[in-house]
C-alpha positions, 0 to 999 in steps of 0.5 A, spaced: 679 326 956 677 319 954 681 316 948 678 310 943 683 307 938 680 304 931 684 301 925 692 300 924 698 300 929 700 307 926 693 309 930 695 306 936 702 310 936 698 316 934 694 315 940 700 315 945 703 321 941 696 325 942 695 323 949 703 325 951 701 332 948 694 332 952 697 330 959 703 335 958 697 340 958 694 338 964 689 333 962 687 327 966 685 320 962 679 316 964 677 309 962 670 310 964 665 314 959 661 316 965 667 320 969 668 324 963 669 332 964 672 333 957 672 331 950 671 324 947 677 323 942 676 317 937 682 315 932 679 311 926 682 309 920 678 307 913 677 300 915 673 302 921 669 307 918 662 304 919 664 302 926 666 310 927 659 313 924 655 308 929 660 309 935 658 317 934 651 316 934 652 312 940 656 318 943 651 323 941 645 320 945 650 320 951 651 327 950 644 329 949 643 325 956 648 328 960 645 332 966 646 340 965 649 341 971 655 337 968 660 340 963 657 338 956 661 332 952 665 334 946 667 329 941 673 329 937 676 325 931 683 324 930 687 321 924 687 319 917 679 319 917 679 326 920 683 329 914 680 325 909 673 327 911 673 333 914 667 337 911 662 331 912 665 329 919 663 337 921 657 337 918 653 330 918 648 331 924 653 336 927 656 329 931 663 332 932 666 338 935 673 337 934 677 334 928 685 334 928 689 330 922 695 326 923 700 332 923 695 337 928 696 333 934 700 339 937 694 343 936 689 339 940 689 343 946 687 350 942 682 346 938 679 343 945 679 350 948 675 352 942 670 347 943 669 348 950 666 355 948 661 351 944 664 352 937 667 346 932 674 346 931 678 343 926 686 343 923 687 338 918 693 341 915 699 336 913 706 338 914 712 336 910 717 336 916 712 334 923 715 327 926 713 329 933 721 327 934 721 331 941 714 328 944 716 321 948 709 317 947 706 315 953 705 307 953 697 306 953 698 299 955 701 300 962 705 294 964 705 291 957 711 288 954 711 290 947 711 297 944 711 300 937 716 306 936 714 310 930 720 312 926 717 316 920 711 318 917 707 319 911 709 315 904 712 317 897 710 311 893 703 313 890 701 306 889 694 307 885 690 304 891 692 307 897 690 313 900 696 314 905 700 319 901 694 324 901 692 323 909 699 322 912 702 326 907 710 326 904 715 321 907 719 324 913 723 320 918 725 322 925 732 323 927 735 317 930 737 320 936 730 321 938 728 314 936 734 311 940 732 315 946 725 312 946 727 305 945 732 306 951 726 309 955 722 303 953 727 298 955 728 301 962 720 300 963 721 293 962 719 292 955 721 286 951 719 287 944 719 293 940 716 294 933 719 300 929 713 303 925 712 306 918 709 306 912 715 304 908 720 303 914 726 301 909 726 307 906 728 311 912 732 317 911 735 321 917 737 328 915 738 331 921 746 330 921 749 335 917 755 330 915 751 325 912 747 329 908 751 328 901 751 320 902 749 317 895 742 314 895 742 306 895 740 302 890 733 298 889 732 291 889 733 288 882 728 288 878 724 294 882 723 301 880 719 307 883 716 313 881 720 318 884 728 319 883 733 316 888 734 320 894 741 322 896 743 323 903 742 321 910 743 316 915 739 309 913 735 304 916 740 299 916 744 304 921 738 305 925 737 298 926 744 296 928 743 302 933 737 300 936 739 292 936 745 294 941 741 298 946 738 291 950 740 284 948 734 282 951 729 286 947 727 283 941 726 288 935 721 287 929 719 292 924 713 294 919 712 295 914 717 295 909 717 296 901 720 290 897 723 295 892 728 297 898 732 291 899 737 291 894 742 285 893 747 288 898 742 290 903 746 290 910 739 290 913 738 282 911 745 281 913 743 284 920 737 280 921 741 274 920 747 276 924 743 279 930 740 274 935 735 280 938 732 282 931 727 277 929 728 273 923 721 275 920 720 279 914 713 283 912 714 283 904 707 286 902 706 283 895 698 285 894 697 281 887 701 275 884 699 278 877 704 282 873 698 286 870 695 288 876 701 290 880 703 294 874 695 297 875 697 298 882 703 302 881 707 297 885 714 298 881 715 290 880 713 284 876 711 277 879 718 274 877 722 280 881 718 279 887 719 271 887 727 273 886 727 277 892 723 272 896 729 267 894 734 272 896 731 273 903 730 266 904 738 264 902 740 270 906 736 269 912 735 261 913 728 259 917 726 266 916 718 267 917 714 271 912 708 275 912 704 279 906 699 283 904 694 282 899 688 286 895 683 282 891 678 284 886 682 290 884 680 294 878 680 290 872 683 284 875 681 277 871 679 270 874 686 269 871 690 274 875 686 272 881 689 265 880 696 267 879 695 270 886 693 264 889 699 260 885 703 266 889 700 264 896 702 257 894 709 258 892 711 262 897 707 259 903 707 265 908 706 264 915 702 270 916 697 273 911 693 280 911 688 279 906 683 284 903 677 285 898 679 292 894 675 298 896 676 304 892 678 311 896 677 318 894 683 322 892 687 316 890 690 315 883 685 309 882 679 313 883 681 318 878 684 313 872 681 306 873 674 303 874 672 299 880 669 294 875 669 287 879 663 285 882 662 285 890 660 278 890 666 276 886 671 280 890 668 276 896 668 269 893 676 271 891 677 273 898 675 267 901 679 263 896 685 267 898 684 266 905 683 258 904 689 257 900 693 262 905 691 257 911 692 251 907 699 253 906 700 256 913 698 250 916 703 246 912 709 251 914 707 251 921 707 243 921 714 243 919 715 246 926 712 240 930 718 237 934 722 243 934 723 248 940 721 255 940 723 261 944 717 264 946 716 271 949 710 270 954 704 275 953 699 273 958 694 268 959 691 264 953 684 267 951 681 260 951 684 257 958 686 260 964 691 254 965 695 256 959 699 261 957 700 265 950 706 268 947 709 269 940 715 266 937 721 269 933 717 268 927 711 272 930 707 266 930 702 265 936 704 259 941 700 256 947 702 252 952 700 250 959 702 254 965 706 250 969 712 250 974 719 251 970 726 251 971 730 257 970 735 255 965 739 262 965 740 263 973 739 256 976 734 259 980 728 256 984 722 253 979 717 258 978 711 260 973 712 264 967 710 271 967 709 276 962 715 278 959 719 272 960 722 268 955 720 260 955 723 255 951 717 251 948 717 244 944 712 244 939 707 238 939 702 241 934 700 246 929 694 250 925 695 255 920 694 260 926 697 257 932 703 253 935 701 248 941 707 245 945 710 244 952 714 248 956 721 246 957 724 252 961 725 259 962 731 262 959 734 269 956 734 271 949 742 271 949 742 264 952 737 261 947 741 264 942 748 262 944 745 255 945 743 254 938 
């Protein structure tokens, strides 16, 4: 089997789950298309759709050229796109043999067996309880020092632009015990950074332990609302974060994506981030728009003012926090004034990292049924460029404030630009580039040596741009030692 992944981190996680299931069922994996004896499986998402159709045409040609003496190629699509476009995928030029939605990966061995007999096979049923809790994903980047751990699936927020509740189903959380088992396994493999992954991680709710099923529902952030009733019971995200951070003091913990509504004033999550040296002082706070009117049309459940109040609360709670965000420009009915309010929000908050997109309407969403995609494409493009320029300007200012400071960097490997430089990320998830040189080991007073992937290095920042920091390495150290010396 050959696996190719497109799109978001959730798809990377899904690839690891699907591969774990196939491996248990006797499949071997190849990185070379020419070696294939079994199906090609491609995991896409909406943003990558055109790339997927193009790729399928290429694979179809490969399939046609395959010598008759060899087993025929079978082509499959897994994930959100498979669920959403099942009929079109199966019937469009008969390109695909297997279609499996996000909750159907356990069914892959059967689907592949059906495909081997020459028939098309599909399962896109969504589940109310599938979390793959008992499947320990097989890390697809062997020797990697960072990993993603899926803690929940689906989403209940029903933002009007979003397809996720329809392609990944309702929100359900993995039992904490299975998450901790996976993180321990990663720690034993030498992984130095884990990102807890979910569509709305801070509404996590583990209902597997009976004694916690009657716990009262937590409140929402001040000024925020939701379309669903508060959900009582279960162990919450703060408990999970506390437990995960205790596993390995030398392992950094991140999480994405939280929803701003789930950071109430008494949020122990913010307190944990501030207190624990191995939980990164970095928070993703998706805003989507700076206009209250557009936020209401998006069904985000907050105003611009409530969002800004939360940002101030976060910065008061976690000094030096690095903030990232998502923005959609050109949403239904967005005026030039609405757009300028988003520009001003970018200036006011000054994010370190940003993910900015032009709106693209999706079938099945509330916006598709109730609203008009009435902002012209050229206007969306112009507004997106303006947002990107504003974000870069402000991120450059935010990063410039770090010049002269020392930053603890987790080394990822050689820089793409130069073999004589190393690249890694600081606590705020900003890329840091520095010369690959002999370094003293501050932790053990050991012999000098070059930093390796997975090492922590203290770097003095000498220059900054909107995307990266550059600096000079001072010494190798450990996460605990660096925290103690600050």
